[in-house]
C-alpha positions as CSV (number, residue, x, y, z in Angstrom):
1,X,17.9,-17.0,-4.4
2,X,15.0,-18.9,-2.9
3,X,12.1,-17.1,-1.3
4,X,8.9,-18.5,0.1
5,X,5.7,-16.9,-1.1
6,X,2.6,-17.2,1.2
7,X,-0.6,-17.8,-0.7
8,X,-3.7,-17.3,1.5
9,X,-6.8,-19.4,0.9
10,X,-9.0,-16.4,1.8
11,X,-8.8,-12.7,1.2
12,X,-8.9,-9.9,3.6
13,X,-8.5,-8.9,7.2
14,X,-7.9,-12.4,8.6
15,X,-4.4,-12.4,7.0
16,X,-3.3,-9.0,8.4
17,X,-1.0,-10.0,11.2
18,X,0.7,-12.8,9.2
19,X,1.2,-10.5,6.2
20,X,2.7,-7.8,8.4
21,X,5.0,-10.3,10.1
22,X,6.1,-11.8,6.7
23,X,6.9,-8.3,5.6
24,X,8.9,-7.5,8.8
25,X,11.0,-10.6,8.4
26,X,11.7,-10.0,4.8
27,X,12.6,-6.3,5.5
28,X,15.0,-7.5,8.1
29,X,16.6,-10.1,5.7
30,X,17.0,-7.6,2.9
31,X,17.9,-4.7,5.2
32,X,14.9,-2.7,3.8
33,X,14.2,0.3,5.9
34,X,11.0,1.6,4.4
35,X,7.6,0.0,4.5
36,X,4.3,1.4,3.2
37,X,1.0,0.1,4.5
38,X,-2.6,0.8,3.3
39,X,-5.1,1.6,6.0
40,X,-8.5,3.1,5.4
41,X,-9.9,3.5,8.9
42,X,-6.7,2.9,10.8
43,X,-7.0,-0.7,12.1
44,X,-4.3,-2.1,9.8
45,X,-2.2,1.0,10.6
46,X,-2.4,0.3,14.3
47,X,-1.4,-3.3,13.8
48,X,1.5,-2.3,11.6
49,X,2.8,0.2,14.2
50,X,2.8,-2.7,16.7
51,X,4.5,-5.2,14.4
52,X,7.2,-2.7,13.4
53,X,7.5,-1.0,16.8
54,X,11.0,-2.3,17.7
55,X,12.6,-1.5,14.3
56,X,14.2,1.5,12.7
57,X,11.9,1.2,9.7
58,X,10.4,4.3,8.1
59,X,6.7,3.2,8.4
60,X,4.3,5.1,6.1
61,X,0.6,4.5,6.5
62,X,-1.4,5.6,3.4
63,X,-5.1,6.3,3.9
64,X,-7.9,6.5,1.3
65,X,-8.2,9.9,-0.2
66,X,-10.5,12.5,1.3
67,X,-12.6,12.3,-1.8
68,X,-14.3,9.3,-0.1
69,X,-15.5,11.3,2.9
70,X,-19.1,11.2,1.8
71,X,-18.9,7.3,1.7
72,X,-17.6,7.4,5.3
73,X,-14.3,5.7,4.2
74,X,-12.0,8.0,6.0
75,X,-9.5,7.6,8.9
76,X,-10.6,9.6,12.0
77,X,-8.3,12.4,13.0
78,X,-7.8,10.8,16.5
79,X,-6.5,7.6,14.9
80,X,-4.2,9.5,12.6
81,X,-2.7,11.3,15.6
82,X,-2.3,8.1,17.5
83,X,-0.4,6.5,14.6
84,X,1.8,9.6,14.2
85,X,2.5,9.7,18.0
86,X,3.7,6.1,17.7
87,X,6.2,7.1,15.0
88,X,4.3,6.4,11.7
89,X,4.0,8.9,8.9
90,X,0.4,9.1,7.7
91,X,-0.4,10.2,4.1
92,X,-3.7,11.1,2.6
93,X,-3.7,12.2,-1.0
94,X,-5.1,11.5,-4.5
95,X,-4.9,7.8,-5.5
96,X,-2.1,7.1,-8.0
97,X,-4.1,4.6,-10.0
98,X,-7.5,6.1,-10.1
99,X,-10.0,8.6,-8.8
100,X,-8.2,11.5,-10.4
101,X,-9.2,14.1,-12.9
102,X,-9.2,11.6,-15.8
103,X,-11.8,9.6,-14.0
104,X,-14.2,12.5,-14.2
105,X,-13.9,12.5,-18.0
106,X,-14.2,8.7,-18.2
107,X,-17.3,8.8,-16.1
108,X,-18.9,11.5,-18.3
109,X,-17.7,10.5,-21.8
110,X,-16.8,6.8,-21.4
111,X,-13.6,5.0,-22.4
112,X,-10.6,4.1,-20.2
113,X,-7.6,5.9,-19.1
114,X,-4.1,4.4,-18.5
115,X,-4.5,4.5,-14.7
116,X,-7.6,2.3,-14.9
117,X,-5.9,-0.1,-17.3
118,X,-2.8,-0.5,-15.0
119,X,-5.1,-0.9,-12.0
120,X,-7.1,-3.6,-13.7
121,X,-4.0,-5.5,-14.7
122,X,-2.7,-5.4,-11.1
123,X,-6.1,-6.6,-9.8
124,X,-5.6,-9.8,-11.9
125,X,-3.0,-10.7,-9.2
126,X,-5.2,-9.4,-6.3
127,X,-6.9,-6.2,-5.1
128,X,-4.0,-5.9,-2.6
129,X,-1.5,-6.0,-5.4
130,X,-3.1,-2.9,-7.0
131,X,-3.3,-1.2,-3.6
132,X,0.4,-2.0,-2.7
133,X,1.7,-0.6,-6.0
134,X,-0.5,2.4,-5.8
135,X,0.5,3.4,-2.2
136,X,4.2,3.0,-3.0
137,X,3.8,5.5,-5.8
138,X,1.8,7.8,-3.5
139,X,4.4,7.7,-0.7
140,X,7.1,8.4,-3.3
141,X,5.2,11.3,-4.7
142,X,4.9,12.8,-1.1
143,X,8.6,12.4,-0.5
144,X,8.0,9.9,2.3
145,X,10.1,7.1,0.8
146,X,13.3,7.1,-1.2
147,X,12.8,5.9,-4.8
148,X,16.5,4.9,-4.9
149,X,16.0,2.3,-2.2
150,X,13.8,-0.8,-2.2
151,X,10.6,-0.8,-0.1
152,X,8.0,-3.2,1.0
153,X,4.4,-2.2,0.2
154,X,1.4,-3.9,1.9
155,X,-2.2,-3.7,0.6
156,X,-5.3,-5.7,1.0
157,X,-8.8,-6.6,-0.1
158,X,-11.5,-4.6,1.6
159,X,-10.3,-4.4,5.2
160,X,-6.9,-5.6,6.5
161,X,-3.8,-6.7,4.6
162,X,-3.3,-9.8,2.5
163,X,-0.7,-8.8,0.0
164,X,3.0,-7.8,0.5
165,X,5.6,-7.1,-2.1
166,X,9.2,-5.8,-2.3
167,X,9.3,-3.0,-4.8
168,X,11.7,-0.5,-6.4
169,X,9.4,2.5,-6.1
170,X,9.0,5.3,-8.6
171,X,7.2,8.6,-9.0
172,X,4.0,8.5,-11.0
173,X,5.6,10.1,-14.0
174,X,8.4,7.5,-13.9
175,X,5.9,4.6,-13.5
176,X,7.6,2.5,-16.2
177,X,10.7,2.3,-14.0
178,X,8.6,0.9,-11.1
179,X,9.6,-2.7,-10.3
180,X,7.9,-5.5,-8.3
181,X,11.0,-7.3,-7.1
182,X,9.3,-10.0,-5.0
183,X,5.8,-11.2,-4.1
184,X,5.9,-12.1,-0.4
185,X,2.2,-12.8,0.2
186,X,-1.1,-12.7,-1.6
187,X,-4.5,-14.4,-1.7
188,X,-4.7,-17.4,-4.0
């Protein structure tokens, strides 16, 4: 099998539409019917809804956790409703690879927990790689995607999307069975 990987010269929002379109085409080619997209404020989610509009894909938009409300990093309720009306499922929950109970202990007592280590390893590829893996786990945990079927997960650096991967998702407690099958796009 020969697959083209798109390497972006820059990170972030400028790559969003191309990343989404690459993901759509690969989903069509592989007959993947579940796509998970990270969207903090809703801009990437809105673009994803438009790109995947004429498909039968189960589109799951994963927001940043409510724990970031004080930083102002939260999707407004009006945007959430807009995405849901257009057919997307919107998920807000604890991050699979950080910002959980173990982080409170790490912050107070030092050291590193396995979530932080996994997150840092994935960031060696790109921030979007870490996000894409994380949101696939989160969507699986919420029962919004089928762990027995491949999915495409899309993440990014800061705002927008710049990383897309084909995954065999897994629940958090089964993380060692999670597989990254293909890298479709990422920043160089």
